[in-house]
N, C-alpha and C positions, 0 to 999 in steps of 0.2 A: 439453505441459506444460497444466496448468490456468492456472497465471497468466498465460499470455497466449493464452485463450481471447479476452478482451474488444479485444484491441490490433488496430484496424483494420490489413487487408493492403492492401499496395499493389500492381499487376501494371499493365502497359501492354501494347499485343499484338505489340510486339515485344520486350519482356524479361518471359519468361515465369514466374521466378525469384518465390517468395514476398519481399517486402523489408513489413518491421514500420514503418510508420510510427511518427514519435517521438512516443511518450503525451507529455501533459501532465499535472500533477496538483495538483490545488485545493491550495490554502493549507487548512486543518487549525486550526477556531479553537479556544481555551482553552473547555472547559466545568467547569462547578462540578461534573458527577457523573464529572470524569474521573479517572482510577486512576492512581496514581503509584507503581511498580516497582523495587528493586533488581535490576540482572543479575545472573546468577550465569554459572561457565561452563557452557558445554553450551545454555546458551536461545538462542534464533533470532525470528527476527520471524515465520517462519511462522508456527511452536508459540503463540508468544504468541498471536497471531490466529486460530488455533484452540480456544485455552482461554477466550480473552473474547466472537470470534465468531462461535465454533462453520465455523467459514470459513477456513480456510491461506491461499484468496487472495487475502486483505485483510488481508495484510502491510506490504502497502504505507503502509496509513493509519499504520501505527502506525510505521516509518519516516519516514514525512513529517512525522509531529507532532514529529521528534527531529530536528530541523537539525543538532544537534549529532553523529551517529552517522553514517560511514557508509553511502551510499546504495547505495552497489553491491558490499554486500553483507548476508545474510539473520543474519549475526552482530553483536550490540550490542556495544558494548564493556563489559568484565565487569567489575561494579560501578557502574557507571552509574547512575544514577537514570533512567527513562526515564517518559516520559506516554504512557497507553492512552485515547486519546479512549473517552468513555461508547457501548456501546453502542446508546443512541436516537440518537446522533450518525449510525452507518452510514445509515442513509438517504440524509440529504441528502447527507452527505461523497460518497456514489456518485451522485447525481441532477447534483451540480457535476461530476463527474469525466464523464460521460454526455456534459453540456453542453458544456465545452471541447473534448473530443475527437471531437465530431459524431455519438457514437453514438444513436440513434433507439428 
């Protein structure tokens, strides 16, 4: 799955199973150009990311920008107002993600 592409994999010589390391997410600051939308039945974070960022793998940015939403689900709460960080913030958010996760 594409959403796991940037997650580092941990292996040792004695344990050859693929194990994903714990991923750390940066805080998502408020921006003046952020979008606010009310969710409808059938909305998903990955589809929202595809619509706003042209990349469904950035679903976690929208999810993390809304701490009142469950992080273990791709489905936001129906009828909730959620914040979608402005597309121009995405490069900075991704840079912070890479830094805190040791991705070069």
